[in-house]
C-alpha positions in Angstrom: 0.0 0.0 0.0 1.3 3.5 -0.9 2.1 5.8 2.0 -0.6 8.3 0.9 -3.2 5.5 0.7 -2.9 4.5 4.4 -5.9 5.2 6.6 -5.6 7.1 9.7 -8.3 7.6 12.5 -9.1 11.2 13.5 -11.2 12.5 16.3 -13.2 15.8 15.8 -13.6 18.4 18.6 -17.1 17.0 19.3 -15.7 13.5 19.9 -16.6 11.8 16.6 -14.0 9.4 15.2 -13.7 8.8 11.4 -11.0 7.6 9.0 -9.3 9.3 6.1 -6.2 8.8 3.9 -2.9 9.9 5.2 -2.4 12.1 2.1 -5.2 14.4 3.3 -3.7 15.0 6.8 -2.1 18.4 7.0 -0.1 19.8 9.9 -1.8 22.7 11.7 0.9 25.3 12.7 0.8 26.8 16.1 -0.5 30.4 16.3 2.8 31.9 17.7 3.5 35.2 16.0 5.1 36.0 13.7 4.8 33.2 11.2 5.0 33.9 7.4 4.2 31.2 4.8 5.1 31.6 1.2 3.3 29.5 -1.3 3.7 29.1 -5.1 0.2 28.3 -6.4 -3.5 28.7 -5.7 -4.1 25.1 -4.7 -1.7 25.3 -1.8 -3.0 28.8 -0.9 -6.5 27.5 -0.6 -5.4 24.4 1.2 -3.9 26.6 3.9 -7.1 28.6 4.1 -8.9 25.3 4.9 -6.4 23.9 7.4 -4.8 26.9 9.2 -7.9 28.8 10.2 -10.1 28.2 13.2 -13.5 29.3 14.5 -12.0 32.1 16.7 -9.9 33.7 13.9 -10.5 37.0 12.1 -9.1 37.1 8.6 -8.2 39.8 6.2 -7.6 38.7 2.6 -5.8 41.2 0.4 -6.4 40.4 -3.2 -9.7 38.5 -2.9 -10.2 38.4 -6.7 -13.3 36.3 -7.6 -13.9 35.4 -3.9 -13.2 31.7 -4.0 -10.6 31.7 -1.2 -12.6 34.3 0.8 -15.6 31.9 0.8 -13.3 29.1 2.1 -12.0 31.3 4.9 -15.5 32.5 5.8 -16.6 28.8 6.3 -13.9 28.3 8.9 -13.3 31.7 10.7 -15.3 34.0 12.9 -15.1 37.0 10.6 -13.6 37.5 7.2 -13.2 40.5 5.0 -11.9 40.3 1.4 -10.5 43.4 -0.2 -9.5 44.1 -3.9 -8.6 47.2 -5.9 -10.7 46.1 -8.9 -14.4 47.3 -8.9 -15.4 44.6 -11.4 -13.8 41.8 -9.2 -15.5 43.2 -6.1 -18.9 43.3 -7.9 -18.5 39.7 -9.3 -17.3 38.2 -6.0 -20.2 39.8 -4.2 -22.6 38.3 -6.7 -21.1 34.8 -6.4 -20.8 34.8 -2.7 -23.4 37.1 -1.2 -22.9 35.7 2.3 -19.3 37.0 2.3 -18.1 40.6 2.8 -16.0 42.3 0.1 -14.6 45.8 0.0 -13.2 47.9 -2.8 -9.9 49.2 -1.4 -6.3 50.0 -2.7 -3.9 49.2 0.1 -1.2 51.6 -1.3 -3.6 54.6 -1.6 -6.0 54.0 1.4 -4.0 52.9 4.4 -6.3 54.7 6.8 -9.4 52.5 5.5 -7.3 49.5 5.6 -6.4 50.2 9.2 -10.0 50.6 10.2 -10.9 47.2 8.6 -8.1 45.5 10.6 -9.3 47.1 13.8 -12.9 45.9 13.1 -11.7 42.4 12.4 -9.7 42.3 15.7 -12.6 43.5 17.7 -14.8 40.7 16.4 -12.2 37.9 16.9 -9.4 36.7 19.2 -6.8 35.9 16.7 -5.9 38.0 13.6 -4.5 36.4 10.5 -3.6 37.8 7.1 -3.9 36.2 3.6 -2.2 38.0 0.7 -2.7 37.2 -3.0 -2.1 40.3 -5.2 -1.4 38.4 -8.4 0.9 35.5 -9.3 2.3 37.4 -12.2 2.9 40.7 -10.3 6.5 41.7 -10.0 8.2 40.5 -6.8 9.0 44.1 -5.8 5.3 44.9 -5.9 4.4 42.1 -3.5 7.3 43.3 -1.2 6.0 46.8 -1.3 2.5 45.5 -0.3 4.0 43.6 2.6 5.8 46.7 3.9 2.5 48.6 3.7 0.7 45.9 5.7 3.4 45.7 8.3 3.2 49.5 8.9 -0.4 48.9 10.2 0.8 47.4 13.4 4.4 48.7 13.7 3.7 52.5 13.4 4.1 54.4 16.7 0.9 54.3 18.8 -0.8 51.7 16.6 -3.5 49.7 18.3 -3.5 47.1 15.6 -2.1 43.8 16.8 0.4 41.8 14.8 -1.1 38.9 13.0 -0.2 35.4 14.2 0.0 34.1 10.6 0.6 35.7 7.2 0.1 33.6 4.1 1.5 35.0 0.9 0.9 33.6 -2.6 3.6 34.7 -4.9 5.4 32.8 -7.6 8.4 35.0 -7.6 9.0 35.1 -3.9 8.5 31.3 -3.6 11.0 30.7 -6.3 13.5 33.0 -4.7 13.0 31.4 -1.3 13.3 27.9 -2.8 16.7 28.8 -4.3 17.9 29.9 -0.8 16.5 26.8 0.9 18.2 24.4 -1.5 21.6 26.1 -0.8 21.3 26.3 2.9 18.7 24.0 4.4 20.7 20.7 4.5 23.8 22.5 6.1 22.6 25.0 8.6 19.8 23.7 10.8 20.2 25.7 14.1 22.2 28.3 15.7 24.7 27.1 18.4 28.1 28.1 19.6 31.5 26.4 19.7 31.9 24.9 23.2 35.1 24.3 25.2 34.3 20.6 25.7 36.9 18.6 23.9 35.4 16.6 21.1 32.5 18.6 19.9 30.8 21.9 19.7 28.2 23.8 17.7 28.4 26.6 15.2 27.1 30.1 15.6 25.3 31.5 12.6 24.1 31.1 9.0 26.6 33.2 7.1 28.3 31.2 4.5 31.1 33.6 3.5 34.5 34.2 5.2 36.1 37.1 6.9 39.6 38.0 5.7 42.4 40.5 6.2 45.6 41.2 4.2 48.6 42.8 5.9 51.9 43.8 4.4 55.1 44.5 6.5 58.5 45.8 5.7 61.4 43.9 7.2 62.3 40.3 7.9 59.4 38.0 9.0 59.7 36.9 12.6 58.5 33.4 11.6 59.7 31.5 14.7 58.1 34.0 17.1 54.9 34.3 15.1 54.5 30.5 15.0 54.8 30.4 18.8 52.3 33.3 19.2 49.7 31.6 16.9 50.0 28.3 18.9 49.5 30.4 22.1 46.4 32.0 20.7 44.9 28.6 19.6 45.8 27.0 23.0 43.8 29.8 24.7 41.0 29.5 22.1 41.0 25.8 20.9 37.8 26.2 18.9 39.9 28.0 16.3 41.4 24.7 15.4 37.9 22.9 15.1 36.4 21.2 12.1 32.8 21.5 10.9 31.2 18.1 10.7 27.7 16.6 11.0 26.9 15.2 14.4 26.4 11.4 13.9 23.6 11.3 16.5 21.5 14.3 15.4 22.8 14.9 11.9 23.2 18.5 12.7 26.2 20.6 11.9 28.7 20.8 14.7 32.2 22.3 15.3 34.4 19.4 16.5 37.4 20.4 18.6 40.4 18.2 18.1 41.8 16.5 21.2 45.4 16.9 20.0 46.3 20.1 18.1 49.5 20.1 16.0 50.8 23.6 16.7 53.4 23.4 13.9 50.6 23.3 11.3 48.7 26.3 12.7 50.9 28.9 10.9 51.4 28.3 7.1 54.4 29.8 5.4 54.3 30.3 1.6 57.2 31.4 -0.6 56.4 33.8 -3.4 58.6 35.1 -6.2 59.2 38.7 -5.3 58.1 41.7 -3.2 55.3 42.6 -5.6 53.8 39.1 -5.2 53.5 39.7 -1.5 50.7 42.2 -2.1 49.3 41.0 -5.4 49.2 37.3 -4.7 45.9 37.1 -3.0 45.0 33.5 -3.9 41.8 31.7 -2.8 44.2 28.9 -1.6 45.4 31.1 1.2 41.9 31.6 2.8 39.4 29.4 4.6 36.7 27.9 2.4 33.2 29.2 2.2 30.0 27.8 3.7 29.3 24.2 3.0 32.8 23.6 1.5 34.0 23.4 5.1 31.5 20.6 6.1 32.9 17.1 6.5 36.0 18.1 4.6 38.6 18.3 7.3 39.1 22.0 6.5 40.2 24.7 9.0 37.8 27.4 10.1 40.6 29.7 10.8 43.9 30.2 8.9 47.1 32.2 9.5 49.2 32.4 6.3 52.6 34.2 5.9 53.9 35.1 2.5 57.7 35.6 2.3 59.9 36.6 -0.7 63.5 35.6 -1.3 65.2 38.9 -0.3 63.5 39.0 3.1 62.6 42.7 2.6 58.8 42.4 2.7 56.3 39.8 4.0 52.6 39.5 4.1 50.2 38.1 6.7 46.8 36.9 5.6 44.2 35.9 8.3 40.8 34.4 7.5 37.9 32.9 9.5 34.6 31.3 8.6 31.8 33.8 9.0 29.6 31.0 10.1 31.4 31.2 13.4 32.8 34.7 13.7 31.9 38.3 13.0 34.1 41.3 12.6 34.4 41.9 16.4 35.6 38.3 17.0 37.9 38.4 14.0 39.7 41.5 15.1 39.9 40.4 18.8 41.8 37.3 17.7 43.9 39.2 15.2 44.9 41.8 17.8 46.4 39.1 19.9 49.2 38.7 17.3 50.8 41.9 18.4 54.0 41.4 20.2 52.9 43.6 23.1 49.3 42.2 23.3 47.9 39.9 26.0 46.6 36.5 24.8 43.3 35.7 26.4 40.4 33.2 26.1 37.2 34.6 24.5 33.9 33.4 26.0 32.2 30.9 23.8 29.1 30.2 25.9 26.2 31.4 23.7 24.2 34.4 24.8 20.6 34.2 23.8 20.4 36.3 20.6 17.9 36.8 17.8 19.0 39.5 15.3 15.4 40.2 14.4 14.2 40.7 18.0 17.2 42.2 19.7 16.5 45.8 18.5 14.0 48.1 20.3 11.3 48.0 17.6 9.9 45.3 15.4 11.0 45.4 11.8 9.7 42.1 10.3 8.3 43.8 7.3 11.6 45.6 6.5 13.6 42.4 7.2 11.3 40.4 4.9 11.6 43.1 2.1 15.4 43.2 2.5 15.8 39.4 2.4 13.6 38.9 -0.6 15.1 41.8 -2.5 18.5 40.3 -1.8 17.4 37.0 -3.2 16.1 38.8 -6.3 19.4 40.7 -6.8 21.4 37.5 -6.4 19.3 35.8 -9.1 19.7 38.8 -11.4 23.4 38.9 -10.8 23.8 35.3 -11.8 21.9 35.9 -15.0 23.9 39.0 -16.1 27.3 38.1 -14.6 28.1 41.8 -14.6 31.3 42.4 -12.5 31.3 45.3 -10.1 33.7 48.3 -9.9 35.9 47.6 -6.9 37.8 50.5 -5.3 39.7 50.9 -2.1 40.3 54.6 -1.4 41.1 56.9 1.5 38.3 59.1 2.9 39.0 62.8 2.6 39.2 64.2 6.1 38.4 67.8 4.9 35.1 66.6 3.5 34.2 64.8 6.8 35.1 67.8 9.0 33.2 70.2 6.7 30.1 68.0 6.9 30.3 67.7 10.7 30.7 71.5 11.1 27.6 72.1 8.8 25.4 69.7 10.6 22.6 71.4 12.6 21.9 69.6 15.9 18.3 68.3 16.3 16.4 67.6 19.4 17.3 63.9 19.5 20.5 64.0 17.4 23.3 66.1 18.9 25.9 65.1 16.4 26.7 62.8 13.4 29.8 60.6 13.1 32.0 59.9 10.2 30.2 56.6 9.8 26.8 58.3 9.7 28.0 60.8 7.0 29.7 58.2 4.8 26.8 55.7 5.1 24.3 58.2 4.0 26.6 59.6 1.2 27.3 56.1 -0.2 23.7 55.0 -0.2 22.5 58.3 -1.8 25.1 57.8 -4.5 24.1 54.2 -5.3 20.3 54.4 -4.6 19.4 50.8 -3.5 15.7 50.1 -2.8 16.7 49.1 0.7 19.9 49.1 2.6 21.4 47.4 5.7 23.9 48.8 8.2 25.4 46.1 10.3 25.3 46.8 14.0 27.5 45.0 16.6 25.2 44.3 19.5 27.9 43.7 22.1 27.4 46.1 25.1 24.0 47.0 23.6 22.0 44.2 25.1 22.1 42.5 28.5 24.7 39.8 29.1 26.6 40.4 25.7 30.0 41.9 26.2 33.2 42.3 24.2 34.6 39.1 25.5 32.0 37.0 23.7 33.1 35.2 20.6 30.5 34.4 17.8 28.2 36.2 15.4 26.3 38.9 17.3 25.4 41.4 14.6 22.0 42.8 13.7 21.0 45.0 10.8 19.6 48.5 10.8 17.5 48.7 7.6 16.9 51.9 5.7 14.6 53.0 2.8 15.7 55.8 0.4 13.8 58.6 2.3 15.5 57.4 5.5 19.1 56.9 4.4 19.2 60.3 2.7 19.8 62.0 6.1 22.9 61.1 8.2 20.8 62.2 11.2 18.5 59.2 10.5 21.6 56.9 10.5 22.6 58.3 13.9 19.1 58.1 15.2 18.8 54.4 14.2 22.0 53.6 16.0 21.1 55.5 19.1 17.6 54.1 19.3 18.8 50.7 18.2 15.8 50.7 16.0 14.8 50.6 12.3 12.3 53.4 13.2 14.8 56.1 12.3 12.8 59.2 11.4 12.0 61.9 14.0 8.4 60.6 14.3 9.3 56.9 13.9 7.1 56.8 10.8 8.3 54.1 8.4 8.9 55.3 4.8 8.4 53.7 1.4 10.9 51.3 -0.2 12.7 52.5 -3.3 12.3 51.1 -6.8 14.3 48.3 -8.4 15.8 45.2 -6.9 19.1 46.6 -5.7 19.9 46.2 -1.9 22.8 47.8 -0.4 25.0 46.9 2.6 27.4 48.9 4.7 29.7 47.6 7.4 32.2 49.5 9.6 35.3 47.9 10.9 37.6 50.9 11.5 36.6 51.1 15.2 37.6 47.5 15.8 41.1 47.9 14.3 44.4 48.4 16.0 47.9 48.2 14.4 49.6 44.9 15.0 53.3 45.5 15.6 56.2 43.0 15.2 59.7 43.8 16.4 61.9 45.1 13.6 59.0 45.4 11.2 57.0 48.3 9.8 53.4 47.9 8.7 52.8 49.2 5.2 49.1 48.5 4.9 46.0 46.5 6.0 43.0 45.5 4.0 39.8 44.2 5.7 39.1 41.5 3.1 40.5 40.1 -0.2 38.9 39.5 -3.6 38.1 35.9 -2.7 35.5 37.1 -0.3 34.0 39.6 -2.7 33.9 37.1 -5.6 31.8 34.4 -3.9 28.4 36.3 -4.0 28.9 40.0 -4.8 26.6 42.3 -2.8 26.3 45.5 -4.9 26.3 48.2 -3.7 28.6 47.3 -0.8 30.9 49.5 1.3 33.2 48.6 4.2 34.7 51.4 6.3 38.1 50.3 7.6 41.5 51.6 8.8 44.5 50.9 6.6 46.5 52.0 9.6 45.6 53.3 13.1 44.2 56.8 12.8 43.4 56.6 9.0 40.0 56.0 7.4 39.3 54.3 4.0 36.3 52.8 2.1 36.3 49.5 0.2 33.4 49.8 -2.3 31.7 47.6 -4.8 29.4 49.5 -7.2 27.8 49.3 -10.6 28.9 52.8 -11.6 31.7 55.1 -10.6 31.1 57.0 -7.4 30.9 60.8 -7.4 34.1 62.7 -6.8 34.9 64.8 -3.8 34.5 62.3 -0.9 37.0 59.6 -1.5 40.6 60.5 -2.3 43.8 58.5 -3.2 43.8 54.7 -3.6 45.1 52.8 -0.5 48.7 51.7 -1.1 48.7 48.2 -2.6 45.0 48.1 -3.5 45.7 48.4 -7.3 47.8 45.2 -7.1 45.3 43.5 -4.7 42.3 44.1 -7.0 44.1 43.9 -10.3 42.0 40.9 -11.5 38.8 43.0 -11.2 
């Protein structure tokens, strides 16, 4: 007998028992907000309308069309209202299903009426749910815009509308994009854990599949023997750095396995290159940790220290890389700084602090988050189709421009000043015009129990739409509030057009020069081309310090950036990015 032909016994709420085929049994999801379901087709959408709605639920269906699904919802829920922006469809659905309520409404143009309908539904029911079907052929960005509008109903300051416990969205485009992401990540990254000090096993931290890298060039003879001892000392204090990512044989989940015996001689790799020019320009992928799933069950290191030496002993390079699945910029630079000959080697805390990047901020932003993620998936798919390579530049920030902008800034009631980071983030995003942009925010010392000593990935994202990122005061306000509600009133603005999503990260505050006896540091780069070439995020900018006290930007853009803000190229960057 086929599995879907097996009979199962079910008991209804009134105590009756009856049989049905197992193929008709559908899981009922718990009503714990927020839960968003993306479906590809009408059949699945209507099936969820039958199975995920109860007698105490109040439902708003956006895009009721001819009313078929609204009728299904009405047969299960306490109250249902279907809305559509087509007069003909509202008239026809009302004729077909006179027992159901339909309203002519454009969500984009009539948010006040939409808010009143939601309030009416919530007064008449105990559990609010939302079904959205605004057209299977509609552009993905249109669906995303609609979700942002709907989210603003309950996220705006002072709103009495409660967040729905379930949102069901029918969209072919979003479903396809989500499916691509799931295929790439589901089998590898099943839960968020942290490396543990227990010998033998541990768990990884986050879902990032890239790597963090830095390239450093020194003048003088490489202190190889001393450096080898220092790396061994760092790993002895932080043994998880020598771990390997494997699947746990008991649970099948991904785990970081810490070796019982670590060969300290293999922790520092020394590579001979042809000449001094190759020390800077030879930024091979073979010198960095691998990305994402390439580390799994492959006996590959999650952290590498590689030294490049040339025959004359006049110049040497140090390339450090770590898996972004386990570390963020703070963790990376904390470990890197221990290489300094005058630094203290210490053990970072690996006990996981409870952390959810979507919930750790001071205001909900699920709509912005969903819009950003889905737009990012769209941009990645478009990138693969066009294969257009970005313009990569690494240039110093002009200090005179920064000081002039700071002097011209007029203090506001809740924003006394703007930083270099605020000014440059706003300038870069205005110049590149993404529909949505993220500024990564290190949450250490911004939430209870999370401090500088903690290793792992503890970054959230502050998300901005064009009307928000055009003002550096909004950038400062978002950081101060630790909230995506960054306008003076907290009112969320509209997303921009197109599929571009931007990202800005700032590492310059984490950096300190690493000194070695008898050597002079010539430059430092926060990441190499290997990282940028895996899955380019355009537009992208990283603020970093080539040396202590200096400031530069690494940028990836479709077009040349305007003149006046960035100055000379950072020494060595031309050689480093020559293949772009």
